[in-house]
VEXDREN-249583 format. One record per residue (C-alpha): x, y, z; residue number from 1; residue in one letter. Coordinates in Angstrom, 2 decimals, m for minus. Each point is the difference from the previous one (the first is absolute). Layout:
! VEXDREN-249583
NODE         u         v         w     n   res
NODE         X         Y         Z   NUM     A
...
***
This chain:
! VEXDREN-249583
NODE         u         v         w     n   res
NODE     22.33     77.76    m63.83     1     M
NODE      2.89      2.38      0.18     2     T
NODE      1.52      1.15      3.31     3     T
NODE      1.88      3.16      0.37     4     T
NODE      1.36      1.94      2.82     5     L
NODE     m1.11      3.33     m1.31     6     T
NODE     m2.87      1.86      2.42     7     S
NODE     m2.32      0.85     m2.56     8     P
NODE     m0.48      3.72     m0.35     9     A
NODE     m3.46      1.39      1.44    10     P
NODE     m0.21      1.92     m3.45    11     E
NODE      0.08     m3.23     m2.02    12     V
NODE     m2.37     m2.01      2.53    13     V
NODE     m2.49      2.95     m0.87    14     D
NODE      0.28      0.05     m3.38    15     F
NODE     m0.56     m3.59     m0.42    16     L
NODE     m2.63      0.01      2.68    17     T
NODE     m1.79      2.68     m2.41    18     V
NODE      0.56     m1.91     m3.06    19     G
NODE     m0.88     m3.57      1.13    20     I
NODE     m3.06      1.81      1.66    21     A
NODE     m1.01      1.60     m3.27    22     R
NODE      0.30     m3.75     m2.27    23     F
NODE     m1.48     m1.79      2.27    24     T
NODE     m3.03      2.40      0.97    25     R
NODE      1.04     m0.25      3.67    26     Q
NODE      0.21      2.38      2.95    27     D
NODE      3.52      1.53      0.33    28     P
NODE     m0.62     m0.74      3.75    29     A
NODE     m0.53     m3.78     m0.17    30     A
NODE      3.32     m0.35     m1.64    31     I
NODE      2.95     m0.54      2.47    32     R
NODE      3.81     m0.40     m0.62    33     P
NODE     m0.13     m3.53      1.14    34     D
NODE     m3.33     m0.94     m2.46    35     S
NODE      0.78     m2.79     m1.94    36     A
NODE      0.05      1.15     m4.01    37     L
NODE     m1.98     m3.18     m1.00    38     V
NODE     m2.56      0.44      2.44    39     D
NODE     m0.58      3.76     m1.49    40     L
NODE     m1.46     m1.19     m3.23    41     G
NODE      2.60      1.74     m2.09    42     L
NODE     m0.26     m1.42     m3.65    43     Q
NODE      2.96     m0.33     m2.14    44     S
NODE     m0.87      2.61     m1.92    45     I
NODE     m0.75      2.48      2.79    46     D
NODE      3.84     m1.13      0.92    47     A
NODE      1.56      1.21     m3.52    48     V
NODE     m2.06      3.18      0.17    49     L
NODE      1.10      0.91      3.62    50     L
NODE      3.37     m1.07     m0.72    51     S
NODE      0.03      2.48     m2.96    52     G
NODE     m1.24      2.68      2.76    53     E
NODE      2.75     m0.77      2.16    54     V
NODE      2.41      0.38     m2.78    55     E
NODE     m1.30      3.13     m0.91    56     D
NODE     m0.14      1.70      3.56    57     H
NODE      2.89     m0.97      1.63    58     F
NODE      2.41     m0.60     m3.64    59     G
NODE      1.13     m3.42      0.39    60     I
NODE     m0.36     m3.01     m2.41    61     E
NODE     m2.20     m2.44      1.50    62     L
NODE     m1.18     m3.70     m1.42    63     D
NODE     m3.50     m0.49      0.49    64     P
NODE      0.56     m3.61      1.20    65     A
NODE      1.94      1.47      2.79    66     T
NODE     m3.20      0.66      2.11    67     I
NODE     m0.47     m3.62     m0.06    68     F
NODE      3.18     m0.93      1.61    69     E
NODE     m1.18      1.59      3.25    70     H
NODE     m2.55     m1.37      2.38    71     D
NODE     m0.68      3.23      1.66    72     T
NODE     m0.45      3.91     m0.63    73     L
NODE      2.79      0.70      2.14    74     A
NODE      2.29     m2.18     m1.70    75     S
NODE     m0.70      1.28     m3.54    76     F
NODE      0.18      3.60      1.84    77     A
NODE      3.55     m0.94      1.07    78     S
NODE      1.07     m1.43     m3.43    79     D
NODE     m0.92      3.28     m1.37    80     I
NODE      1.52      1.99      2.80    81     T
NODE      3.17     m2.17     m0.47    82     A
NODE      0.04      0.83     m3.76    83     R
NODE     m0.07      3.89      0.62    84     L
NODE      2.58     m0.27      2.70    85     E
NODE      2.25     m1.69     m2.70    86     A
NODE     m0.17      2.71     m2.76    87     R
***
């Protein structure tokens, strides 16, 4: 797991929540920032597609494997937020 001190931006958390809900066919309300990514049922192909959507939406480069470096949605969102702040 990658640990970061950056608080996840709400818009990043929202974007990821909607994307993960769509790929895993879940209600977005059931996905919380502290949700374990592995427990959400996200498949490898979903991670690749979600990473592409993150890149397109936020204008950053993101290796699809990055999602698997994080235990929770909040941790992954924090990583993306830190990348946005570093631009």
